[in-house]
C-alpha positions in Angstrom: 36.4 -3.7 -21.0 33.7 -6.3 -20.5 33.4 -7.1 -24.1 37.4 -7.3 -24.5 37.4 -10.1 -22.2 34.5 -11.9 -23.7 36.6 -11.8 -27.1 39.4 -13.2 -25.7 37.7 -15.8 -24.0 35.9 -16.8 -27.2 39.1 -16.6 -29.1 41.1 -18.9 -26.8 38.1 -21.9 -26.5 37.3 -21.7 -30.0 41.2 -22.3 -30.6 41.3 -25.2 -27.5 38.2 -26.6 -29.3 39.2 -26.6 -32.8 42.9 -28.2 -31.7 41.5 -30.7 -29.3 38.9 -31.9 -32.2 41.5 -32.2 -34.7 43.6 -33.9 -32.6 41.1 -35.9 -31.4 38.9 -37.4 -34.7 42.0 -39.6 -35.4 43.1 -40.5 -32.3 42.2 -43.1 -29.4 42.2 -42.9 -25.9 45.8 -43.2 -25.4 46.9 -41.0 -28.2 44.7 -38.3 -26.1 46.5 -39.1 -22.9 49.9 -38.4 -25.0 48.8 -35.4 -26.4 47.8 -33.7 -22.9 51.0 -35.2 -21.4 53.2 -34.0 -24.4 51.3 -30.5 -24.4 50.7 -29.8 -20.8 52.5 -26.8 -20.6 51.1 -25.2 -23.3 47.7 -26.4 -22.3 48.5 -24.7 -18.8 49.5 -21.7 -20.6 46.4 -21.6 -22.4 44.1 -22.3 -19.1 45.5 -20.0 -17.0 44.4 -16.8 -18.6 41.5 -18.1 -19.5 40.4 -19.1 -16.2 41.5 -15.7 -14.9 39.5 -14.0 -17.8 36.5 -16.4 -16.9 36.6 -15.5 -13.1 36.8 -11.7 -13.9 33.6 -11.8 -16.0 31.7 -13.9 -13.5 32.9 -11.4 -10.6 32.2 -8.0 -12.9 29.1 -9.5 -15.5 25.6 -7.4 -14.9 23.6 -9.4 -12.2 20.2 -10.2 -13.5 17.7 -7.8 -11.7 13.9 -9.3 -11.2 10.8 -7.8 -10.9 9.3 -10.1 -8.0 5.9 -8.4 -7.6 4.1 -4.8 -7.6 1.2 -3.6 -5.4 -0.8 -0.3 -6.9 -2.9 1.6 -4.0 -6.6 0.9 -4.7 -8.6 3.9 -3.0 -11.4 3.2 -0.7 -14.7 3.7 -2.2 -15.7 6.7 0.3 -12.8 8.8 -1.9 -14.4 8.4 -5.4 -15.9 11.1 -6.9 -18.2 12.0 -9.8 -17.5 15.1 -11.9 -20.6 16.4 -11.2 -20.0 16.1 -7.3 -16.9 17.5 -8.0 -18.0 20.5 -9.7 -20.7 21.0 -7.0 -18.0 21.0 -4.5 -15.9 23.7 -6.0 -18.9 25.8 -6.1 -19.5 25.4 -2.8 -16.0 26.5 -2.1 -16.3 29.7 -4.1 -19.5 30.5 -2.4 -18.0 30.6 0.7 -15.1 32.7 -0.1 -12.5 30.3 0.2 -11.3 31.2 -3.3 -12.5 32.8 -6.5 -15.3 35.6 -6.3 -18.6 35.8 -7.7 -17.1 37.2 -11.1 -14.8 34.6 -11.4 -17.5 31.8 -12.1 -15.9 31.5 -15.5 -13.1 29.7 -13.8 -15.7 26.9 -12.5 -17.0 26.1 -16.0 -13.3 26.2 -17.2 -12.2 23.6 -15.2 -15.5 21.4 -16.0 -15.1 21.7 -19.7 -11.6 20.2 -19.2 -12.4 17.6 -16.8 -15.5 16.4 -19.6 -12.6 16.3 -22.2 -10.1 14.9 -20.3 -10.6 11.1 -20.4 -11.5 11.1 -16.4 -14.3 8.7 -15.8 -16.8 9.3 -12.7 -14.9 7.2 -10.1 -11.8 9.0 -10.1 -10.5 9.4 -6.2 -10.0 12.8 -3.9 -8.0 12.6 -0.6 -10.3 13.1 2.6 -8.7 16.5 3.2 -10.2 18.2 -0.3 -13.7 16.6 0.3 -14.3 18.4 3.5 -15.5 21.7 3.9 -13.7 23.7 4.5 -10.8 22.6 3.0 -7.8 21.0 4.8 -4.7 21.6 2.8 -2.3 21.5 5.8 1.1 19.3 6.0 -1.5 17.2 8.5 -3.7 16.3 5.9 -1.3 16.2 3.6 0.9 13.6 5.3 -2.2 11.3 5.8 -2.9 11.4 2.3 0.6 10.2 1.4 0.7 7.5 4.3 -2.4 6.2 3.6 -1.3 5.4 -0.2 2.2 4.4 0.6 1.2 2.3 3.7 -1.5 0.7 1.4 0.5 -0.5 -1.2 3.4 -1.4 0.9 1.1 -3.8 3.3 -0.6 -5.4 0.1 3.5 -6.3 -1.4 4.4 -7.5 1.5 1.4 -9.5 2.3 1.5 -11.0 -1.5 4.8 -11.9 -1.5 5.6 -13.0 2.1 8.6 -10.6 2.0 9.9 -9.2 5.3 10.6 -5.7 6.0 13.9 -6.7 7.6 14.6 -8.2 4.4 15.0 -4.9 2.3 18.5 -3.4 1.8 17.5 -0.7 -0.9 14.8 1.6 -0.7 14.0 4.3 -3.6 11.1 6.9 -3.0 10.0 9.3 -5.5 7.1 12.1 -5.2 7.8 15.5 -7.4 6.1 17.7 -5.6 5.6 16.7 -2.1 9.1 16.0 -0.1 8.5 17.1 4.0 10.9 16.4 6.4 11.7 13.7 7.6 11.6 12.4 4.0 8.9 10.1 3.0 11.7 7.3 2.7 12.6 8.1 6.5 8.8 7.7 7.3 8.9 4.4 5.5 12.3 3.3 7.3 10.1 4.0 10.7 6.6 2.5 9.9 8.2 -0.7 8.8 11.1 -0.5 11.1 13.7 -1.4 8.2 17.2 -2.0 9.1 19.9 0.4 9.9 22.4 -0.5 7.1 19.4 0.2 4.4 20.4 2.1 1.6 17.5 4.7 1.0 17.1 7.5 -1.5 14.3 10.1 -1.7 13.5 11.7 -5.5 11.5 14.8 -6.0 10.8 17.4 -8.3 11.3 14.8 -11.0 7.7 14.8 -12.3 5.7 11.9 -13.9 8.5 9.8 -15.5 10.2 9.4 -11.6 9.1 6.0 -11.5 11.0 4.7 -14.2 13.9 6.8 -13.1 13.5 5.0 -9.6 13.4 1.7 -11.2 16.7 2.3 -13.1 18.5 3.9 -9.7 17.2 0.4 -7.9 18.6 -1.7 -10.7 22.2 0.2 -10.3 22.5 -0.3 -6.7 21.5 -3.8 -6.9 24.4 -4.2 -9.5 26.7 -3.3 -6.1 25.0 -4.9 -3.4 24.4 -8.8 -3.4 21.9 -10.8 -2.4 19.3 -8.3 -1.7 15.9 -6.8 -2.2 15.2 -3.3 -3.3 11.6 -1.5 -3.1 10.8 1.4 -5.3 7.5 3.5 -3.9 6.0 6.0 -6.6 3.3 8.5 -5.3 2.1 12.3 -5.4 0.5 14.2 -3.3 -3.0 15.8 -4.2 -3.9 17.6 -0.8 -1.2 19.9 -1.2 -1.2 20.8 -4.8 -4.7 22.0 -5.2 -4.7 25.2 -6.9 -6.8 27.8 -6.1 -5.6 30.6 -8.1 -6.8 32.0 -11.3 -4.5 30.8 -13.8 -5.9 28.5 -16.5 -2.6 27.1 -16.9 -2.2 25.7 -13.3 -5.9 25.0 -12.7 -5.5 22.4 -15.3 -3.6 20.1 -12.7 -7.1 20.1 -10.9 -8.7 18.3 -13.4 -5.9 16.2 -13.9 -4.3 14.7 -11.1 -5.9 11.9 -8.7 -4.7 9.5 -5.6 -2.6 7.0 -6.3 0.5 5.2 -5.6 2.6 2.0 -6.3 5.3 -0.3 -4.7 7.6 -2.5 -6.7 9.6 -5.3 -5.4 12.9 -6.1 -7.0 15.7 -8.6 -6.3 19.0 -9.8 -7.6 18.8 -13.0 -5.8 19.0 -16.1 -7.8 16.4 -17.7 -6.2 13.7 -15.7 -6.9 14.1 -16.2 -10.6 11.3 -18.8 -10.8 8.6 -16.8 -9.0 9.5 -13.1 -10.4 6.6 -11.8 -12.8 9.5 -10.4 -15.0 13.2 -9.6 -15.5 14.6 -6.0 -16.5 16.4 -6.2 -19.6 17.1 -2.9 -20.7 16.8 0.7 -18.9 17.2 3.8 -20.6 16.8 7.2 -20.1 16.9 10.3 -22.3 17.5 13.6 -20.3 16.2 16.7 -22.6 16.0 19.2 -20.2 18.2 21.2 -21.5 15.8 22.1 -24.0 14.0 25.2 -23.4 10.6 23.7 -24.0 10.9 20.6 -22.5 12.4 22.7 -19.1 9.5 24.6 -19.0 6.6 22.5 -19.8 5.7 21.5 -16.5 6.8 24.4 -13.6 5.9 25.1 -9.9 5.7 28.1 -9.4 3.5 31.0 -8.1 1.2 33.1 -10.2 0.4 36.9 -10.2 -1.3 36.5 -6.7 1.5 34.4 -4.8 -0.4 31.6 -4.7 1.8 28.2 -5.9 0.6 26.0 -8.4 1.9 23.7 -11.3 2.0 25.2 -14.8 1.3 23.0 -17.6 2.0 24.6 -20.9 0.6 23.4 -24.3 3.7 22.1 -25.5 3.7 19.1 -23.0 1.9 16.8 -25.2 4.6 17.7 -28.0 7.6 17.3 -25.9 6.3 14.1 -24.1 6.2 12.6 -27.5 9.2 13.7 -28.7 11.0 12.9 -25.6 9.3 9.4 -25.4 10.2 8.8 -29.4 14.3 9.5 -28.5 14.1 7.5 -25.8 12.7 4.4 -27.6 15.1 5.3 -30.8 17.8 4.4 -28.0 16.0 1.2 -26.9 15.3 0.0 -30.5 18.8 -0.9 -31.6 19.0 -3.1 -28.2 15.4 -5.0 -29.1 14.5 -4.2 -32.8 15.1 -7.4 -35.2 17.4 -6.8 -37.7 15.3 -5.9 -40.6 14.0 -2.7 -39.0 17.7 -1.8 -37.8 18.9 -2.4 -41.7 15.7 0.1 -42.9 16.5 2.5 -40.1 20.3 2.7 -41.2 19.6 2.7 -44.9 17.4 5.7 -44.4 19.9 7.3 -42.3 22.5 7.0 -45.1 20.0 8.6 -47.4 18.9 11.5 -45.7 22.3 12.2 -45.0 24.6 11.9 -48.0 21.7 12.1 -50.9 18.4 13.6 -49.6 18.4 15.8 -47.0 14.7 16.2 -47.4 13.9 12.8 -46.7 11.8 11.9 -43.5 13.6 10.1 -41.0 12.5 6.5 -40.2 10.1 5.3 -37.5 10.6 2.1 -36.9 8.0 -0.5 -36.0 8.4 -0.8 -32.4 5.3 -3.3 -32.5 7.6 -6.0 -33.8 9.5 -5.5 -31.0 7.2 -4.9 -28.0 3.8 -6.7 -27.1 2.2 -4.2 -25.1 3.0 -0.1 -24.1 2.4 1.3 -21.0 2.1 5.2 -22.0 1.9 7.5 -19.1 -2.0 8.3 -18.7 -1.4 12.0 -18.3 -4.5 13.1 -20.1 -6.2 12.3 -23.2 -4.2 14.7 -25.2 -1.1 13.3 -24.3 -2.4 9.5 -24.9 -3.5 10.6 -28.7 -0.3 12.5 -29.2 2.0 9.5 -28.3 -0.2 7.0 -30.3 0.1 9.1 -33.3 3.8 9.9 -33.2 4.6 6.4 -32.7 1.9 4.6 -35.1 0.1 2.9 -32.5 -3.2 1.5 -32.8 -6.2 1.9 -30.2 -5.6 -1.5 -29.0 -2.0 -0.6 -27.7 -3.1 2.4 -26.0 -6.1 0.9 -24.4 -4.6 0.5 -20.8 -3.2 3.9 -20.8 -6.9 5.2 -21.7 -8.4 2.8 -19.1 -6.2 3.9 -16.3 -7.3 7.7 -17.3 -10.7 6.5 -17.3 -10.6 4.5 -14.0 -7.8 6.5 -11.8 -7.2 9.5 -13.5 -3.3 10.7 -13.4 -1.9 9.4 -10.6 1.9 10.7 -12.3 4.6 8.4 -11.8 2.7 5.5 -10.6 0.0 5.4 -13.7 2.3 2.5 -15.6 1.6 0.5 -12.7 -1.9 0.6 -12.7 -1.4 0.1 -17.0 0.3 -3.1 -16.1 -2.4 -4.3 -13.9 -4.9 -3.8 -16.4 -2.8 -5.5 -19.0 -2.2 -8.6 -16.6 -5.8 -9.0 -15.7 -6.8 -8.7 -19.7 
């Protein structure tokens, strides 16, 4: 409908301009006046639908959405742990009989090997509840961790932007596995005394991609609610998700996930265009949940002993690479140069009608994007995406450095990567 309006608008406008130009090329001012007077009815008939269509377009066109600023939570120094310290604490917990028996010492060795090959550095952060002895994994400790992360990011965001909490009209919070009652969104509303007509949403169970999904949700809401701010908060809870069972697929999460979170300020106010860091141009999402391998690659469930954990299957890197490839392919027609679009189309026709065995053409997305923020889910994941998208080490440097410094902070990892890119 929107495209149809634009077509009509352009056609009428061009015809009108051509007519005026033809008449005006050999006419003086008096002739032009006579032309308008003699054709007043025709001009009026043309102008009314044009004005009508233009008015509709102005009211229905997508509103620009600006990313004013964002803030990543920087854990305090006392939460930093080295691999050696972490393994020492794990052994102490085992020796105290809190988990694993003496015969299960191999599980400690297994986690140490994963850590050494994971790409994580010596300064990633673990919450206070998991550094004490005995461990504190209750609801109070879990809430404490999440509140520290969220409030730390939000306080810094409000301070840097000068925006008051009362100006926020939309709030979207995502946390995959920690979703208490009252919700995290309600906790923020209460803490910062946000207004009573705020549009708030709490996304759960959506994994490491939830941060980008939350941005898309907020962008959609900003198309409806005019002249307002939206805040997106992305985090994950580590305290409650520490797994103390014997299933190796579930123990992997202990080695990768670390404390982290981010808060993002979006706006549809035209006055924020000047100070905004970025403008959101395209957001696309492909849902591959109908595929069994995709659906089962990360699952929260009980092990054979009834201990809850998150299973990460070996298919995860392959599934992530394939999904991202499909996602970028969807985004490709919107951003790729004409040459790449033609190459893709020609290859598609050859494969469909002449050579079915022909490999699909992978567009060179480096021609469309200057930087890539690939989720820092682990070294294997980054390696897989680097290979599939034919990226250079420089393109994935932000992801590797974020993983090394902060670990896998789940849905907020891309914002830590963007901080690295901006600083560099």
